[in-house]
C-alpha positions in Angstrom: -15.6 1.9 24.4 -17.9 3.8 22.4 -19.2 3.0 18.8 -20.4 5.7 16.7 -23.1 5.9 13.9 -23.3 8.5 10.9 -26.1 10.6 12.1 -25.5 13.7 9.3 -23.5 15.5 7.1 -23.4 18.7 5.5 -21.4 19.1 2.2 -20.6 22.5 0.4 -18.0 23.4 -2.0 -16.9 19.6 -2.4 -16.0 18.5 -5.8 -19.7 18.3 -7.6 -21.5 20.0 -4.7 -21.5 23.8 -5.3 -24.4 24.8 -2.5 -23.1 28.4 -1.9 -24.2 29.4 1.5 -26.7 26.3 1.6 -24.7 23.2 2.6 -26.5 19.9 1.6 -27.5 18.6 4.5 -28.2 14.3 4.6 -29.6 13.3 7.8 -29.0 9.3 8.4 -31.2 6.9 11.2 -29.1 4.8 13.5 -32.1 2.0 13.2 -32.8 2.2 9.8 -31.2 1.4 6.3 -30.7 5.0 4.7 -30.8 5.1 1.1 -29.8 7.8 -1.4 -30.8 7.7 -4.8 -29.8 10.3 -7.8 -29.6 9.9 -11.4 -26.2 9.9 -12.8 -24.2 13.2 -12.6 -26.3 14.7 -9.7 -23.6 13.9 -7.1 -24.0 11.0 -5.7 -20.3 10.1 -6.2 -19.9 13.8 -4.5 -21.2 12.5 -1.5 -19.3 9.3 -0.7 -15.9 11.3 -2.0 -16.7 13.4 0.6 -17.0 11.3 3.1 -13.5 9.4 2.2 -11.9 13.0 2.1 -13.1 13.8 5.6 -12.0 10.3 7.2 -9.0 9.3 4.8 -8.0 13.0 3.7 -8.2 11.5 0.3 -10.0 10.9 -3.0 -9.1 8.2 -4.5 -10.0 9.1 -7.9 -8.0 12.2 -8.1 -4.9 10.4 -6.4 -4.8 8.2 -9.6 -4.7 10.7 -11.8 -1.2 11.5 -13.4 0.6 14.4 -11.6 0.4 16.7 -15.0 -3.7 16.2 -14.6 -3.1 18.2 -11.4 -6.1 15.8 -9.3 -5.9 17.9 -6.2 -7.1 20.7 -7.7 -10.8 19.4 -8.4 -11.3 18.7 -4.4 -12.7 22.0 -4.3 -15.9 23.0 -6.6 -14.8 25.2 -9.3 -17.5 27.1 -9.2 -17.9 27.9 -5.3 -17.4 31.7 -4.5 -15.2 31.0 -1.6 -13.1 28.1 -3.6 -13.4 26.4 -0.1 -14.7 22.7 0.4 -16.5 22.7 3.8 -17.9 18.8 5.3 -19.6 19.0 8.5 -20.5 15.2 10.6 -22.2 14.5 13.4 -21.8 11.0 14.7 -23.8 9.6 17.4 -22.3 7.2 20.1 -24.1 3.9 20.8 -24.0 4.5 24.8 -25.9 7.5 25.1 -22.4 9.7 25.2 -22.4 12.9 23.7 -22.7 13.2 19.7 -18.9 14.4 18.5 -19.4 16.5 15.7 -16.5 17.1 13.6 -15.9 19.9 10.8 -12.9 19.3 7.3 -11.9 21.9 5.1 -10.3 22.5 2.4 -8.9 25.7 0.7 -7.8 25.9 -3.0 -4.4 25.9 -2.1 -4.3 22.7 -0.2 -4.4 23.4 3.3 -6.5 20.9 4.7 -8.1 21.3 8.4 -10.1 19.6 10.8 -11.6 20.5 13.8 -14.7 19.9 16.3 -17.3 21.9 17.0 -18.5 19.7 19.9 -15.3 20.0 21.5 -13.6 16.8 20.9 -10.3 16.8 22.0 -8.4 15.2 19.5 -10.4 15.3 15.8 -7.5 13.7 13.7 -7.2 10.9 15.7 -11.3 10.5 16.6 -11.3 10.4 12.0 -8.1 7.7 12.2 -10.3 5.6 14.3 -13.3 5.3 11.7 -10.4 4.1 9.0 -11.6 0.3 8.6 -12.1 -1.1 5.0 -15.8 -1.7 5.5 -16.7 1.9 5.9 -16.5 3.3 2.6 -16.9 0.5 -0.3 -18.0 1.5 -3.5 -18.2 -1.2 -6.9 -14.2 -1.0 -7.6 -13.5 -1.9 -4.1 -15.9 -5.1 -4.1 -14.7 -5.9 -7.3 -10.6 -5.8 -6.5 -11.2 -7.8 -3.2 -11.5 -11.1 -5.3 -9.3 -10.1 -8.2 -6.8 -9.0 -6.3 -3.7 -10.9 -5.4 -3.9 -13.3 -2.2 -1.4 -10.9 0.1 -3.5 -8.0 -1.0 -6.1 -9.9 -0.2 -5.5 -11.2 3.0 -4.0 -7.4 3.9 -7.4 -6.3 2.9 -9.1 -8.7 5.3 -7.2 -8.2 8.0 -8.4 -4.7 8.0 -12.2 -6.1 7.4 -11.9 -8.3 10.7 -9.7 -5.5 13.1 -6.4 -6.5 12.7 -4.8 -4.3 10.6 -2.4 -3.3 13.0 -1.3 -6.3 13.2 -1.1 -7.4 9.9 0.9 -3.8 9.8 2.8 -4.7 12.4 3.6 -8.2 10.8 4.7 -5.8 7.5 7.0 -4.0 9.8 8.5 -6.5 11.5 9.0 -8.3 8.0 10.7 -5.8 6.2 13.4 -5.3 9.6 14.3 -8.4 9.2 14.2 -8.2 5.4 18.1 -9.5 4.7 18.3 -7.0 2.0 17.4 -4.3 4.3 19.4 -5.1 7.1 22.5 -5.4 4.7 21.7 -2.2 3.5 20.2 -0.4 6.4 22.4 -1.2 8.9 25.8 -1.8 6.7 25.8 -5.6 7.9 27.1 -6.8 4.6 29.6 -4.6 4.6 30.9 -4.8 8.1 31.3 -8.4 7.9 33.4 -7.8 4.8 35.2 -5.4 6.6 35.7 -7.8 9.7 36.6 -11.1 7.2 39.1 -9.0 5.4 40.5 -7.4 8.6 40.5 -10.8 10.6 42.6 -12.6 7.7 45.4 -9.1 7.5 45.6 -9.2 11.0 46.5 -13.0 11.0 48.7 -12.5 7.9 50.7 -9.5 10.1 50.4 -12.6 12.9 52.6 -14.9 11.2 55.2 -11.9 10.2 55.2 -11.3 13.7 56.0 -14.8 14.4 58.2 -15.5 12.2 60.2 -12.6 12.5 60.1 -13.2 16.3 61.8 -17.0 15.6 64.4 -15.9 13.3 65.6 -12.9 16.0 65.3 -15.0 19.3 65.0 -18.6 18.1 62.4 -19.2 19.7 58.4 -19.2 18.6 56.1 -17.0 20.5 53.2 -18.7 22.5 50.8 -16.2 21.6 50.0 -12.6 20.4 47.5 -11.8 23.3 50.9 -10.0 24.9 53.1 -8.8 22.9 55.5 -6.8 26.0 57.2 -10.3 26.3 58.0 -10.3 22.6 59.0 -7.3 22.6 61.7 -8.0 25.4 62.7 -11.0 24.1 63.7 -9.5 20.7 65.4 -6.3 21.9 67.4 -8.6 24.4 68.4 -10.7 21.5 69.7 -7.7 19.4 71.4 -6.1 22.2 73.5 -9.3 22.8 75.0 -8.3 19.3 77.6 -5.7 19.9 77.3 -4.2 16.9 74.0 -3.1 18.3 74.8 -2.8 21.9 75.0 1.1 22.3 72.0 1.5 20.1 69.9 -0.1 22.8 70.5 1.6 26.1 67.6 2.2 27.3 65.3 1.7 24.6 63.5 -1.4 23.2 63.5 -2.9 19.1 60.5 -0.6 19.0 62.4 2.9 19.4 65.5 1.2 17.8 67.1 3.6 15.1 67.4 1.0 12.3 68.8 3.8 9.5 72.0 4.2 12.5 72.0 0.5 13.0 72.2 -0.3 9.2 74.9 2.7 9.0 76.8 0.8 11.8 76.5 -2.6 9.9 77.2 -0.6 6.6 80.8 0.8 8.3 81.9 -2.9 8.7 83.4 -5.1 5.6 81.0 -5.2 2.6 78.2 -2.4 2.7 77.2 -3.2 -0.3 76.6 -6.3 -0.8 75.2 -6.5 3.0 72.5 -4.1 1.7 71.7 -6.2 -1.1 71.5 -9.0 1.5 69.0 -7.0 3.4 67.1 -6.0 0.2 66.6 -9.7 -0.7 65.9 -11.4 2.9 62.8 -9.0 2.8 61.6 -9.8 0.0 62.3 -13.5 0.4 60.2 -12.9 3.4 57.4 -11.0 2.1 56.6 -13.0 -0.7 57.0 -16.3 1.7 53.6 -14.9 2.9 52.2 -14.9 -0.2 51.8 -18.5 -1.0 48.4 -19.0 -2.3 47.1 -22.3 -1.1 44.2 -24.8 -2.9 41.8 -23.2 -0.4 42.1 -20.0 -2.7 42.3 -21.9 -6.0 38.6 -23.3 -4.8 37.3 -20.1 -3.6 38.1 -18.4 -7.2 37.0 -21.5 -8.7 33.6 -21.4 -6.6 33.4 -17.9 -8.1 33.6 -18.7 -11.4 30.8 -21.4 -11.0 28.4 -18.7 -9.2 29.1 -15.9 -12.4 27.8 -18.9 -14.6 25.1 -19.7 -12.9 23.8 -16.0 -13.1 24.5 -16.1 -16.7 22.3 -18.7 -17.5 19.5 -17.2 -15.4 20.0 -13.8 -17.7 20.1 -15.9 -20.6 16.9 -17.6 -19.9 15.1 -14.0 -19.5 17.4 -11.0 -21.5 18.4 -7.8 -20.3 16.7 -5.9 -17.5 15.0 -3.8 -19.8 12.9 -7.4 -20.7 12.4 -7.9 -17.1 10.5 -4.7 -17.2 8.6 -5.0 -19.9 7.7 -8.5 -18.7 6.4 -6.8 -15.3 4.2 -4.5 -17.2 3.2 -7.5 -19.3 1.7 -8.8 -16.5 0.3 -5.8 -14.5 -2.1 -5.9 -17.9 -3.0 -9.8 -18.6 -3.9 -9.7 -14.5 -6.0 -6.6 -14.8 -9.6 -7.1 -14.7 -9.9 -5.2 -17.8 -8.0 -7.9 -20.4 -9.9 -9.4 -22.3 -8.1 -12.5 -22.8 -5.9 -13.6 -20.3 -4.3 -16.1 -23.1 -3.2 -13.3 -25.4 -0.3 -11.3 -24.9 -0.7 -7.4 -24.6 3.0 -7.3 -26.2 3.0 -9.2 -29.5 -0.9 -10.4 -29.6 -0.6 -13.7 -30.1 -2.6 -16.0 -28.2 -0.9 -19.0 -25.8 -2.5 -22.5 -25.0 -2.5 -21.2 -21.5 -3.0 -18.6 -19.3 0.2 -16.1 -19.9 0.1 -15.1 -16.1 2.2 -18.2 -15.3 4.3 -18.0 -17.8 5.3 -14.5 -17.3 5.6 -14.9 -13.5 7.8 -18.1 -14.1 9.9 -15.5 -17.0 9.7 -12.8 -13.7 11.3 -15.3 -11.2 13.9 -16.7 -13.5 14.9 -12.9 -13.4 14.2 -12.2 -10.2 17.1 -15.2 -9.5 19.7 -13.8 -11.9 19.6 -11.0 -10.0 19.7 -12.8 -6.4 22.5 -14.5 -8.2 24.2 -11.1 -8.9 23.9 -9.8 -5.7 25.1 -13.6 -3.9 28.3 -13.2 -6.2 29.3 -8.9 -5.3 29.0 -10.2 -1.5 31.0 -13.3 -2.1 34.0 -11.6 -4.5 34.0 -8.6 -1.9 34.9 -11.0 1.1 36.5 -13.8 -0.6 40.2 -14.5 0.2 41.6 -15.7 -3.5 40.7 -11.7 -4.5 42.6 -10.8 -1.8 45.2 -12.7 -1.9 45.2 -11.7 -5.4 45.1 -7.8 -4.8 48.6 -8.6 -2.2 49.9 -10.3 -5.0 49.6 -7.3 -7.6 50.5 -5.0 -5.4 53.4 -6.5 -4.5 56.7 -4.3 -5.4 58.6 -7.6 -6.1 56.3 -8.6 -8.6 56.5 -5.1 -10.4 52.8 -5.5 -11.9 51.6 -2.4 -13.5 48.8 -0.7 -12.3 47.3 -0.5 -15.7 47.7 -4.3 -15.5 45.9 -5.1 -12.6 42.6 -7.4 -12.4 41.3 -6.8 -8.8 39.7 -3.8 -9.2 37.4 -5.2 -11.7 36.5 -8.0 -9.0 35.8 -6.4 -5.4 33.6 -3.9 -6.3 30.0 -4.0 -4.6 27.9 -2.2 -7.1 29.0 -3.1 -10.6 28.3 -6.3 -11.8 31.5 -8.5 -12.1 31.4 -10.7 -15.2 32.4 -14.6 -15.5 35.5 -13.2 -18.1 36.9 -11.0 -15.3 36.8 -14.3 -13.0 38.2 -16.3 -14.9 41.0 -14.2 -16.0 41.6 -14.0 -12.0 42.2 -17.1 -11.7 44.9 -17.2 -14.7 46.7 -14.3 -13.1 46.4 -15.7 -9.6 48.0 -19.0 -10.9 50.6 -17.1 -12.9 51.6 -14.4 -10.3 51.7 -17.7 -7.9 54.0 -19.2 -10.2 56.3 -15.8 -10.8 56.1 -15.8 -6.5 58.2 -19.0 -6.4 60.5 -18.2 -9.1 61.1 -15.2 -7.2 62.6 -16.8 -4.2 64.5 -19.1 -5.9 66.0 -16.5 -7.5 66.4 -14.3 -4.5 67.4 -17.2 -2.4 70.2 -18.2 -5.0 71.5 -14.2 -4.8 71.5 -15.0 -1.4 73.5 -18.1 -1.7 75.9 -16.4 -3.3 76.4 -12.8 -1.3 76.5 -14.9 2.0 79.5 -16.6 0.2 81.4 -13.3 -0.6 80.7 -12.0 3.1 82.0 -13.0 6.6 79.8 -15.5 8.2 79.1 -13.0 11.7 78.1 -10.0 9.0 75.9 -11.9 7.1 74.1 -13.4 10.1 74.2 -9.9 11.8 72.2 -8.8 8.1 69.5 -11.1 8.3 69.1 -10.6 11.8 68.6 -7.0 11.7 66.4 -7.5 8.8 64.1 -9.6 10.7 63.5 -7.7 13.4 62.9 -4.2 11.1 60.1 -7.2 10.1 58.9 -8.0 13.6 59.2 -3.8 14.5 56.7 -2.9 11.4 54.5 -6.0 11.9 53.8 -5.1 15.5 53.4 -1.6 14.6 50.7 -2.7 12.4 49.0 -5.6 14.5 49.3 -2.5 17.4 47.2 -0.1 15.1 44.8 -2.5 13.1 43.9 -5.1 16.2 41.4 -2.1 18.1 40.0 -1.3 14.6 39.0 -4.8 14.0 37.6 -5.3 17.8 35.8 -2.5 17.3 34.1 -3.9 14.4 33.8 -7.2 15.6 31.6 -5.8 18.7 29.6 -3.7 15.9 29.2 -6.7 14.1 28.4 -9.0 17.2 25.5 -6.6 18.1 24.3 -6.3 14.5 23.9 -10.0 14.3 22.4 -10.0 17.9 19.7 -8.0 16.8 19.3 -9.6 13.2 18.4 -13.1 15.2 16.1 -11.2 17.8 14.5 -9.8 15.0 14.1 -12.8 12.8 12.6 -14.8 15.7 10.2 -11.8 17.2 8.9 -11.7 13.3 8.4 -15.2 13.4 7.0 -15.7 16.5 4.6 -12.9 15.6 4.1 -14.1 12.7 2.6 -17.4 13.9 0.6 -15.6 16.9 -0.8 -13.3 14.0 -1.6 -16.4 11.0 -3.4 -18.0 14.4 -5.3 -15.1 15.1 -6.5 -14.6 10.7 -7.6 -18.0 11.4 -9.6 -17.7 14.3 -11.1 -14.9 12.6 -11.7 -16.9 9.7 -12.9 -19.7 10.9 -15.4 -17.0 13.0 -16.9 -15.7 10.2 -16.7 -18.6 7.3 -20.1 -20.3 7.9 -21.8 -16.9 8.1 -20.4 -15.3 5.2 -21.3 -18.8 3.4 -25.0 -18.5 4.3 -24.9 -14.9 3.2 -23.8 -15.8 -0.1 -26.3 -18.5 -0.3 -28.9 -16.3 0.4 -27.8 -13.5 -1.7 -28.0 -16.1 -4.6 -30.6 -18.3 -3.8 -32.1 -20.0 -6.4 -28.7 -19.9 -8.0 -25.5 -22.5 -7.5 -24.1 -22.1 -3.7 -20.7 -22.4 -4.5 -20.1 -22.1 -0.6 -16.9 -19.1 -0.9 -14.1 -20.6 1.7 -11.4 -18.4 2.8 -7.9 -20.0 3.9 -4.9 -18.4 5.1 -1.8 -19.6 4.2 0.6 -20.4 7.2 3.8 -18.5 6.1 2.3 -15.6 4.9 -0.3 -12.8 4.9 -2.4 -14.5 1.8 -5.8 -15.4 1.9 -6.9 -17.6 -0.8 -10.4 -17.9 -1.7 -11.5 -21.0 -3.0 -15.1 -22.9 -3.9 -16.1 -25.5 -1.3 -18.3 -26.9 -3.7 -18.1 -26.4 -7.7 -21.0 -28.6 -9.4 -19.2 -31.5 -7.5 -16.0 -30.3 -7.8 -13.9 -29.2 -4.4 -11.6 -26.5 -3.9 -11.6 -24.6 -6.7 -10.5 -20.8 -7.4 -13.3 -18.4 -7.3 -11.8 -15.7 -9.4 -11.2 -18.2 -12.9 -14.7 -19.5 -12.3 -17.1 -17.4 -11.1 -19.0 -14.3 -13.1 -18.9 -11.0 -12.2 -22.2 -10.9 -10.5 -20.9 -13.9 -8.5 -17.6 -12.6 -7.7 -19.4 -9.6 -6.1 -22.1 -11.6 -3.8 -18.8 -13.1 -2.7 -16.9 -9.9 -2.1 -20.4 -8.4 -0.8 -20.8 -11.6 1.4 -17.0 -11.5 3.0 -17.2 -7.6 3.4 -20.8 -7.6 5.0 -20.1 -10.6 7.7 -16.6 -9.7 8.6 -18.0 -6.1 8.9 -20.9 -7.5 11.8 -18.1 -9.1 13.5 -16.3 -5.5 13.9 -16.2 -4.3 17.5 -14.1 -1.0 16.7 -15.4 2.3 16.7 -17.1 2.7 13.4 -20.7 1.2 13.5 -21.8 2.4 9.6 -21.3 1.3 6.7 -21.5 3.5 3.4 -22.3 1.4 0.3 -22.0 3.6 -3.4 -23.2 1.3 -6.4 -22.4 -1.8 -4.9 -24.7 -4.0 -7.0 -23.8 -2.6 -10.2 -23.2 -6.2 -11.7 -26.2 -7.6 -10.0 -29.6 -8.4 -12.1 -32.8 -6.9 -10.2 -33.1 -10.5 -8.2 -29.6 -10.2 -6.7 -30.4 -6.6 -5.9 -33.3 -7.2 -4.3 -31.9 -10.1 -2.2 -28.9 -8.0 -1.1 -31.1 -5.4 0.2 -33.0 -7.5 2.0 -30.0 -9.1 3.6 -29.3 -6.1 4.9 -32.8 -4.6 6.1 -33.8 -8.1 7.9 -30.2 -9.9 8.8 -28.1 -6.8 9.2 -28.6 -3.4 10.0 -29.2 -2.4 13.8 -32.3 -1.9 15.1 -34.1 -2.8 17.8 -37.2 -3.8 15.8 -36.8 -5.8 13.0 -33.4 -5.2 13.2 -30.3 -7.2 14.7 -29.2 -5.9 18.3 -25.4 -5.8 17.3 -25.9 -5.1 13.3 -24.6 -1.8 11.8 -26.1 1.5 10.2 -26.1 1.1 6.9 -26.0 4.1 4.2 -26.6 3.3 0.6 -26.2 5.1 -2.5 -27.3 4.4 -6.0 -28.5 5.5 -9.3 -30.2 2.1 -10.2 -33.9 2.9 -11.3 -34.6 -0.8 -9.9 -33.5 0.0 -6.7 -35.3 3.4 -6.7 -38.4 1.8 -7.1 -37.6 -0.5 -3.9 -36.5 2.8 -2.2 -39.3 4.1 -2.4 -41.7 1.5 -1.4 -40.0 1.2 1.8 -39.0 4.7 1.7 -39.9 6.1 5.8 -40.8 3.4 7.0 -40.1 1.7 10.4 -37.0 0.1 9.0 -36.3 2.4 6.0 -34.9 5.8 5.2 -34.9 7.3 2.0 -33.5 10.2 0.5 -33.4 11.6 -3.3 -30.9 13.9 -4.9 -32.3 16.8 -7.0 -30.4 19.9 -8.6 -28.4 21.1 -11.4 -24.7 20.1 -10.0 -21.8 21.5 -10.4 -22.9 25.3 -10.6 -26.1 24.6 -9.1 -27.5 23.4 -5.9 -28.0 20.4 -5.1 -30.8 19.0 -2.4 -32.4 16.5 -0.9 -36.2 16.1 -2.2 -37.7 14.1 0.8 -36.3 16.9 3.3 -35.9 20.1 1.5 -39.9 20.4 0.1 -40.2 23.7 2.3 -36.8 25.0 1.9 -37.7 24.4 -2.2 -40.9 26.9 -1.9 -39.0 29.2 0.3 -36.0 29.1 -2.1 -38.5 29.5 -5.2 -40.2 33.0 -3.1 -37.3 34.2 -2.3 -35.9 34.1 -6.0 -39.3 35.0 -7.6 -40.1 37.9 -5.1 -36.9 39.2 -6.3 -37.6 39.4 -9.9 -34.8 36.7 -10.2 -37.2 34.4 -12.8 -34.2 32.5 -13.9 -33.1 31.3 -10.8 -36.3 31.1 -9.2 -37.6 28.8 -11.6 -36.0 25.7 -11.5 -36.8 25.7 -7.9 -40.2 26.2 -8.8 -40.2 22.9 -10.9 -38.5 20.7 -8.2 -41.0 21.9 -5.6 -44.1 20.8 -7.9 -42.1 17.5 -8.6 -42.1 16.7 -5.6 -45.9 17.6 -4.3 -47.5 15.9 -7.4 -45.1 12.6 -6.4 -45.9 12.8 -2.7 -49.9 12.8 -3.8 -49.4 9.6 -6.2 -46.9 7.5 -3.4 -49.6 8.9 -0.7 -53.1 8.0 -2.0 -51.5 4.9 -4.2 -53.0 6.5 -7.0 -52.2 4.1 -10.4 -50.2 5.1 -12.6 -49.3 4.0 -16.2 -46.6 1.7 -16.7 -44.1 3.7 -18.2 -44.2 5.7 -15.0 -43.4 3.3 -13.1 -40.5 1.4 -15.7 -39.1 4.6 -17.4 -37.8 7.3 -15.5 -38.0 9.7 -18.9 -41.6 9.4 -19.0 -42.1 11.2 -15.4 -43.1 14.3 -16.8 -44.9 17.3 -15.0 -48.1 16.3 -17.3 -47.8 12.4 -16.5 -48.3 13.5 -13.3 -50.9 15.4 -13.5 -52.8 13.3 -15.7 -52.4 10.4 -13.7 -53.7 12.4 -10.5 -56.9 14.0 -12.7 -57.6 10.6 -14.6 -57.7 8.7 -11.3 -59.8 11.1 -9.4 -62.5 11.1 -12.4 -62.2 7.1 -12.7 -63.3 6.9 -8.9 -65.7 9.8 -9.4 -67.4 7.6 -12.0 -67.8 4.6 -10.1 -70.3 5.4 -8.3 -68.8 8.4 -6.4 -66.4 6.4 -4.5 -63.9 9.3 -4.5 -63.3 10.1 -0.8 -62.5 14.2 -2.0 -65.0 16.2 -1.2 -67.3 17.8 -4.2 -65.8 21.2 -3.7 -62.5 19.9 -3.7 -63.2 17.8 -6.9 -64.8 20.7 -9.0 -61.3 22.8 -7.3 -59.2 20.4 -8.6 -60.9 20.1 -12.2 -62.0 23.4 -12.6 -59.4 25.7 -10.8 -56.0 24.2 -9.8 -55.1 21.6 -12.3 -56.0 24.2 -15.5 -54.1 26.7 -14.0 -50.7 24.6 -13.5 -51.3 23.3 -16.9 -52.1 26.4 -18.9 -49.8 28.7 -16.5 -46.6 26.8 -16.4 -46.5 22.8 -17.3 -47.5 23.5 -21.3 -45.1 26.5 -21.5 -42.4 24.3 -19.9 -42.8 21.0 -21.9 -43.1 22.8 -25.4 -41.4 25.6 -24.5 -43.6 27.6 -26.7 -45.3 31.0 -25.5 -43.7 34.3 -23.9 -41.2 33.8 -21.3 -42.7 33.6 -17.8 -43.0 36.6 -15.5 -42.4 36.3 -11.6 -46.2 37.4 -10.9 -47.8 34.2 -13.1 -45.1 32.1 -11.6 -45.7 32.9 -7.9 -49.5 32.4 -8.8 -48.3 28.6 -10.3 -46.6 28.2 -6.9 -49.5 29.0 -4.7 -51.7 26.5 -7.0 -49.3 23.8 -6.8 -50.1 24.2 -2.9 -54.0 24.2 -3.3 -54.0 21.3 -5.6 -52.0 19.1 -3.0 -54.4 21.0 -0.6 -57.5 19.1 -2.4 -55.8 15.7 -1.4 -56.1 16.2 2.4 -58.4 16.5 5.3 -58.4 18.2 8.5 -58.0 15.6 11.4 -60.4 17.1 14.6 -58.6 15.4 17.2 -55.4 17.4 16.6 -56.6 20.3 13.6 -53.7 19.0 11.3 -54.4 18.7 7.9 -53.5 14.9 6.7 -53.7 13.5 3.2 -56.3 10.6 2.5 -55.0 6.7 2.9 -56.3 6.7 -0.4 -58.5 7.9 -2.7 -61.4 5.9 -2.0 -60.8 5.9 2.4 -59.7 9.4 4.6 -57.9 6.6 6.8 
């Protein structure tokens, strides 16, 4: 697989970089550490954000803004005439395959376009392959790694070591097997309730079929799997009664006209009494199926106990608004900006221990209350006691008014069920059971009275006809509901098989992913600790240690040896600089083990919390132990691109800049309206731009380029010839004025001239320097620029200064006879 270095970036119209028609071009070398330095506000962060936008499609700083602030509207430079941002990236492979160029544009209307001038088939997919956590790292990224939660740290670490896809799949599997998700997405809980209720209802219907069949035929049915024989036996028994034989000619009990049968019985003696007897028999049959067993009482008692447990959990924490407040307070006290972890951000009281543990305990109580409430609503929906109570309340014989019914408040899954409602439900269930028993007793007494006044034969006929009608109605209900229940059972079985499968698959994958993550941790642990020891040498080597939890993605960060104490929390004990050193060691050790498509790492101001010594240690570790390079580097190392505004690092960059193992560039310009340029590469362009504007008489546009060109040439002379400078020049950027540059150079030449003629410059060069070029530059430009005195510049005068700058630089050069090229002297006292 080809891996890619970042070879070049050209940026125009993005964030603070205007550069209309003249993109900022940054060139990087694969076998060097690449550094880019710029003072604050000169565009360094815009470069980092441009790379992030090109690869990820977002600008994190703008993503964090509120909608009202319209963050995306600040992606395109506000002063770019075309109102279009363009980012062109060139990637070089490590296996000699052709370079890949990617162009990303973004209009002010928000349209993002990705193309490949080099002809890559899928530029979006190529950019996606570069989205690894170690590729673009800024200071907040370093800081957040140690300070983040173990879960976030674990997922970030997975990306660092190339396991992000495994981590993503594990999260997806965990989400798929989550009980709440299965219940809500697949409707499993609802379906289970429907099947349970359907089974209970079907069992009641089966009891009615069995009881009425036995009453009519005198024999209990063997089973209900085949209803045809039961129908035939009831039809035969009913046809044996002379009154009904004509009505059953050619039909079964299922097609019998019971109204005609009842009229036939009415024509016999005692018709009105028979009707009353029939009604009473039906009432007794119905009420007999609604008996409340002890299991129903135990069921509703368990619901009441569960409701009380939920109430206790809620009372320990408070209302839902308090839950939200607790979560907000926890986010505050765990943030890096909170000054005292023991102080409550709400009441400002200071506790004896960190607030985090107390808040998490309170939130856990509320989470427990929410879990108990969900469990209560689920169990209530499937409760046989509540189902029995509903049947009793809806039974016409008990005559419970609709407004007085309790069950509507006990079976609503979306509404919290109160403990008081459940207690009233239990009381109502017991009361209705007593009423039911009394009603059966009263009905049986009336039946006995009516039977005494009717002929015995007619009493039995009436009873048999009523039971036959009960049989027919129950069979119809059974034949209607049984297929629906069977369908639901089949679906429930499928969902349960899926739930079992996804649970087993998620667990198996989690086990394998944990083992792989532990293997990767073991792979980088030693190099991480070694690198950390190198970064903080001279200080305590606390040996940071990563450990992965067995049943989750959590990664804990411990200190193996904190002044003799083992397994201490890194987050709790380390200072900011040491926390960032730990993060740097982990990121760099993990990145060097990575074998994905990106083979470069961009670091933006990651040394902000380091002192000068630790900064130097980090840079040296990158240069000597981690960077890719055939000479002085690591064959399997990475390309590093370091962005910084730190003045201490600037001296380090200047010292190593443009050597065999370091490539340094310095940004200059006036963003966001003016152009931004790289001084180490843009000297000729600075001169050309100055000439172009001055020849056109555009002094205001040309003068800044002249100043930048002069500053660059003077700095180049000082660096190339090792000209001694005052301490302020070396330590304070604000003291590097043009006059300081010129004074340092001319004073050094005069010093070497006075030291027995040791100056390597020819006498003609010394004379030209002292009598012509230096005075011309100072008189015609520097004194006016630094004091603001005198008349405004004119174009011809500035063109003369531009020529004097080149002549001034020529005084420190000699012509090599071997190739005829001009070269800078090695120093003021030797040519080469």
